[in-house]
C-alpha positions in Angstrom: 92.2 74.3 130.0 95.7 75.8 130.0 96.2 79.1 128.2 98.1 78.6 124.9 99.9 82.0 124.8 100.1 84.4 121.9 102.2 83.9 118.8 104.0 86.6 116.7 104.3 86.3 113.0 107.1 88.6 111.8 107.8 89.9 108.3 111.5 90.3 109.0 112.3 92.4 105.9 109.5 94.8 106.5 110.5 95.2 110.1 114.2 95.5 109.4 113.9 98.0 106.5 111.2 100.0 108.4 113.3 100.6 111.4 116.5 101.3 109.4 114.6 103.8 107.3 113.9 105.7 110.5 117.7 105.6 111.3 118.1 102.8 113.8 118.6 99.1 114.1 116.6 96.6 116.0 118.1 94.7 119.0 116.6 91.3 118.3 117.2 90.0 121.8 115.3 93.0 123.3 112.5 92.6 120.8 112.0 88.9 121.6 112.0 89.7 125.3 109.4 92.5 124.8 107.2 90.1 122.8 107.4 87.6 125.6 107.1 89.9 128.6 104.7 92.5 127.4 102.5 90.6 125.0 102.7 87.0 126.3 104.3 85.7 123.1 105.3 82.0 123.5 106.3 81.5 119.9 107.7 84.1 117.5 107.9 83.1 113.9 110.5 85.0 111.9 109.9 84.9 108.1 113.1 85.5 106.1 114.2 85.2 102.5 117.0 82.6 102.6 120.5 83.6 101.4 123.3 81.1 102.1 125.7 83.8 103.2 123.5 84.7 106.2 123.4 81.2 107.8 125.1 82.5 110.9 122.4 85.2 111.3 119.6 82.7 111.0 121.3 80.6 113.7 121.6 83.7 115.9 117.9 84.5 115.5 117.0 80.9 116.4 119.3 81.1 119.5 117.5 84.3 120.6 114.2 82.4 120.6 112.8 83.1 117.1 111.4 80.2 115.0 113.0 81.0 111.7 111.1 80.2 108.6 113.3 80.5 105.5 111.9 81.2 102.0 113.9 80.7 98.8 114.9 84.0 97.3 114.8 85.4 93.8 117.5 87.6 92.4 115.8 90.4 90.6 119.1 91.5 89.1 119.3 88.5 86.8 119.1 89.3 83.2 116.3 87.6 81.3 118.1 86.1 78.3 114.8 85.3 76.6 114.0 89.0 76.2 116.0 91.0 73.6 117.8 94.0 75.1 116.8 97.5 74.0 119.6 99.0 72.0 120.8 102.2 73.7 118.6 101.6 76.7 119.8 102.8 80.1 120.7 100.0 82.5 118.0 99.4 85.1 118.6 100.5 88.7 119.8 97.5 90.7 116.9 95.6 92.2 117.2 93.7 95.5 117.0 90.1 96.3 113.3 89.3 97.0 112.1 86.7 99.5 108.3 87.1 99.1 107.4 85.7 102.5 103.8 87.0 102.6 102.1 83.8 101.6 104.2 81.8 104.1 103.3 84.2 106.9 99.6 83.8 106.1 100.0 80.0 105.8 101.7 79.6 109.1 99.3 82.0 110.9 96.4 79.9 109.6 98.2 76.6 110.2 98.8 77.5 113.8 95.5 79.2 114.6 94.3 76.4 116.9 97.5 76.6 118.9 97.5 80.2 120.0 95.2 82.5 121.9 96.0 85.6 119.9 98.2 86.5 117.0 100.5 89.5 116.5 101.3 90.4 112.9 104.5 92.3 112.7 104.5 94.2 109.4 103.2 97.4 107.9 102.4 95.6 104.6 98.8 96.0 103.3 99.0 92.5 101.7 98.0 91.1 105.1 94.6 93.0 105.1 92.6 89.8 104.4 94.5 87.8 107.1 94.0 90.6 109.6 90.3 90.9 108.8 89.9 87.1 109.3 91.8 87.1 112.6 89.6 89.9 113.9 86.4 87.9 112.9 87.7 84.9 114.7 88.7 87.0 117.8 92.3 85.9 117.3 94.2 89.2 116.7 96.0 90.9 119.5 98.0 93.5 117.6 99.5 94.6 114.3 103.0 95.9 115.1 104.2 98.2 112.4 107.9 99.3 112.1 107.0 103.0 111.9 104.2 105.5 111.0 104.6 104.8 107.2 102.5 101.6 107.1 100.0 100.8 104.3 96.8 102.8 104.1 94.9 99.5 104.0 95.9 99.0 107.6 94.3 102.3 108.7 91.0 100.3 109.0 92.6 98.4 111.9 93.9 101.5 113.8 92.8 100.1 117.2 95.1 97.2 116.8 98.2 99.1 115.6 101.3 99.3 117.8 104.1 101.3 116.3 107.5 99.9 117.0 109.3 103.2 116.3 107.6 104.6 119.4 109.6 101.9 121.4 112.9 102.8 119.8 114.6 103.7 123.1 113.9 100.3 124.6 114.5 98.3 121.4 117.4 99.9 119.6 120.7 98.1 119.1 123.7 99.9 120.4 127.2 98.8 119.6 129.3 98.3 122.7 132.5 99.2 120.8 134.2 102.3 122.0 134.2 105.2 119.5 137.6 106.4 118.6 137.8 110.2 119.0 139.8 112.1 116.4 142.5 114.4 117.7 141.5 118.0 117.2 144.3 120.4 116.2 
């Protein structure tokens, strides 16, 4: 029987925000190559909250070899007109657009379970605890790749599976090839 290869299931917002929080941006081409070359990933599912203004980015990710799974987003800034406003209340801090891809990531991981040898879950989110526990029971988990050291305490139980992406910053960071303009010093 031919080996199936490993699949990666990527919480893109968790990964993107987790690397940026540490002061760097991911080079997605390098990340896809690392998944393929080092971890035998034949399919890399990228779960992203869909926003129409980012269609070009979704196409780029697809062209780099990611299978992009888009989830409708919810604007958390919208005002609830059914709820009366508090007179004199301070305006709330702006809330982000939310994609809530967790259920989709779990669904696709389970839907594809017969098609891969091992799964890599790319997220530091403790909401995946049950999925990870199940994958281990089924001998289907290769790694949990977290963006940095600040992952959920719930994942500490799976320490042997953790691979921290921040420790690969040198090989995965995006560097702009634009020349920096030096300011003339007096």
